[in-house]
N, C-alpha and C positions, 0 to 999 in steps of 0.2 A: 258542408265545405269547411266550416270553422273547426269541427272536430278533426277532420282529416289534416288540416293545416297544423293544429295543435299537436297531433300525434307526430307529424313530421318534425316540428321543433323539438319535441321531447326526445325523439330518436336521435336527432343531431347532437343534442346535449349529452346524452348517454355515450354515444360513440366518441365524442371529443374527450370526455372524462376518462374513458377506457384507454384512449390512445396516449394521453399524457397526464399522469398523476401530478397534481399540483402539490408541491412541497413548500412549507413555510419553515424558515430557519430562525430559531431564537437562540439566546445565549444564557447559559448558567454560569454564574461567576461567584467567586469567594476569595477573600483575602487571607493569606497565610497568617496564622495567629502568632507566629514567632519570626525572628529575623530570617531572611531579608524582607519579610512581609510582602511577598510578591502576590500580585493579583492573578489568579488562575481563572481561565474561562474554558467552556466546553460547549459543543453544539447540542441543541435540543430541537427535535423535528416534530412537526405536526403535518397531517395530511387531510385535505378537504374530504369530509364525509366518511373517512376510514380511520378513526382514531387508533384502532387496534394495530393497524399497519405501522404507524409511527411509533407506537409503544414498543413494538417488537424490535424496531431498528434501534431506538434509544436504549433499550435494555441490553441488546447484544453488544453494542459498542462500549457501553459502560463496563460491562463484565469483562470483555476481552481486553480493553485498553487500560481501564482504571482499576481492574480487579475488585469492583464494587457492584453489587446488585442494587439498583435504585429502588427496587420493590421492598427490600428488606434492610437496607442500610440504616443504621441508627445514628451515624455521624455524618460528616461531610463527604461528598463524592470524591474529594481529593485526599482523603485521609491516608490512603495507602501511598500516595505519591509524596506527600509532605513529610511523612515519617513523624517521629516524636523525639526531640532532642534530649528528653529527660528519661523516658521510660520505654523506648523502643528503637526500631531501626532508623537510620539517618535518611534524609531526604533522597529520593531516587530519581526525581524528575524535576527539571528546571526549564524555564523559558518555553512553556507550551504555547504553540500557536496552531491555528487550524483554518481550513477553508472548505467549502462544499460547493458542489455544482451539479447540474443535471445535464451531462454531456449528450445524453440520449433521452427521449421522452419517458422511458420506463426504467431508467437507471439513475440512482443517486450515487455520487462519488464524493468521498470525504478524504482529505489529506490532513494528517496530524504531524507536526514537527516540533522538536524540542531537543533538550539535552539530557541524556540519561547518564547516571553516575554509578560506577562500581568502584574498581580500583582507581580509575580516573574518569573524568567526564568526556562524553562523546556525543556529537550531534547525530540526529536520525530524522528520517521522514518515513511514514508508513501510510498506506492507503487502504480504505475500505470501500467496497462497492456493494450496493443493495438493489435487489429486484423490486421495483415499485409495484409489481402486481401482487406480491404477497409478503414483502418485507424480509425475505430470505437474504442472507449475505451470499454474494457470489464468491466461489472459491475456484481457483485456477483449474484444478484437475477435473472439476465437475462441469466445466464449460463444454467439454469435447466428448465425442464418441470415443470408444476404446481405440479404434484404428486412427481416428483423428488426432488423439493425444500423442500417439507415437510419431506421427508425421510432424506435428508442431514441435515436439521436443527434439526431434532430429535437426530441424532447422535452427532452433535455439542453441543446441549444442555446438553446431558447426560455426555459428556466429560468435559464440563465446570463445571457442578455441582459437579462432582467427584473431580475436582481439588480444587474448593473452599471449599468443605467439608473437604478435606484432610488438607487444610491450616488452617481451624478453629481447627481441632483436634491437629495440631502441636502447635498452639497458646495456646490451653487449657493445653497441656502437659507442655509448658514453664511456664505457670502461676502457676503450682504446685511447681516450684522450690522455695525453702524457702529463698534463698539468694538474691532474686531480690530486687532492690532498688524501692523506691516509684515511681520514674519516669519511670522505666522499667515496672512496673505493670500497670501504667496508659497507656503506649504505647501499651502493649499487649491487654489490655481491649478495647482500642479504635479500634485496628485492628480487634479484635473479633466481636465487635459491627458492624463495617463496613461490614464485610463479611456476617454476619448473616442477616443484613438488605438487603444486595444486593441479597442474595438467596431468601428472602421473596418477594422483589419487582419484581424480574424477574421470579418468579415461573410459571406464566401463560403467559409469554411473549415469543416472538421469540428470539432466541439467538442474542445478539447485535454484529453482525459481523462488526468490525471496519476497516478491511483491509484484503487483500488476495494477494498472490504472486504465480504466476505459476513457477514451477521448472521443471526440465527435465522429472521427472517421477511422480510427485505428485503436488497437489495444497495445499499450506500452507495457512491456514485460521486463522485469528486472531480475538479473541472475546474480546470486550472492557473490560478494567479494571473496577473495582468496584468504584474506587475513582474519585472524581472531582478534580479540580485544588486546592481547598482549603484544602482538607484532603489527598493530595497525599502522605505526609510523613508517613501515617499509612498503606500504601499499598505496601507490598513487592512482591505480586503476579504479579502485572502489567497485561499486556494483556496475555491471554491464547492462545497458538498456537496449532493447530492440523494439521497434515499432512494427506491428503486424496489421496491415490494412484489413478491415472487415470483409472486403470483397475476397481477399486471399484466404481468410479464415473460414468463410462460409461453408465450404464442403466438409470441414472438420468439426463444426459445431453441432451439438445436440439440437434437434429440431425446435424444442421449446426454448432453448437459449438463443437460437438464431433469430427468433422473433424480437428479442431485446435489442439486437444490433441491426435492425431494419431489414432482416431477410425473411 
C-alpha cells in the first residue's frame, strides 16, 4: 500500500512539472564606465531541474538582442550597446527596461524596451517568446500550418488595411479645416502620401508582422508601421496591433504548437 501511494505521489509530481515549467528570473546589471554612467540590467533565467533549457534561452536572447554570445564574451554583455567614445562606435542603446511573464504554463514571454539611436534616437519595444518544453524561441511563421498561415495572414492584412484607410480618411477630413496653417497642411499632406504609398506598396505582399506577444487568452500581433526612420514624424498610426483569441487560432496552429496554447 505504501509503495503504491508513493508511486502515485511521484507520478503526480512529474505530471505537475511537465504541465508548468517553473522559471526563476534574476538580473544581470552593470554600470556604464563613461558618461552618462547609466545602470544597465538584463534578465537571466533559470529553470528547476533543467539548467540546459534556461541556458539555451539566455544565450539566444543575448545573441539576438545584445549581439553578444555569453559563452564566449570577453567583455561586458552590454559592450556592443555602450559603444566606445574614444575608439569605436557611439552608444546605440539607451534607457533599457524589461519585464518577463509566464502567460501560459509552457510559454515564457519577455518584453524589452528602450531607446535606440541612429541619426536620432527613437523608442522601441520588442518581445521574445520561448517554448518551455525545450527552450526554443517561438517565431510567428512557425506557429501555423501552411494553410493556417495563409488564413491568419489574410485576416491580419484586412485588419491592417482597414486601419490605414481609416487613418487616411481622418487626415483628409482634417485637411478640409480652413484654419490650418501652412505647416499643418504640409504635415497632413505628407502623412496622407505616406499611408497611400504604403497601401500601394503592400497591396500584394504578405502582412509585415514585426512582432507578436502571447497573452493568457490571445495572441497579440503587431504589423509594422508605414514609416522608416527618416519620415517617422509623419506617422501617428505607428504599428497596428491585432488580438487573435487562441480559440479562433486553434484550427490554424501546428499540432505541437497548439499544446502550448492549451489546445
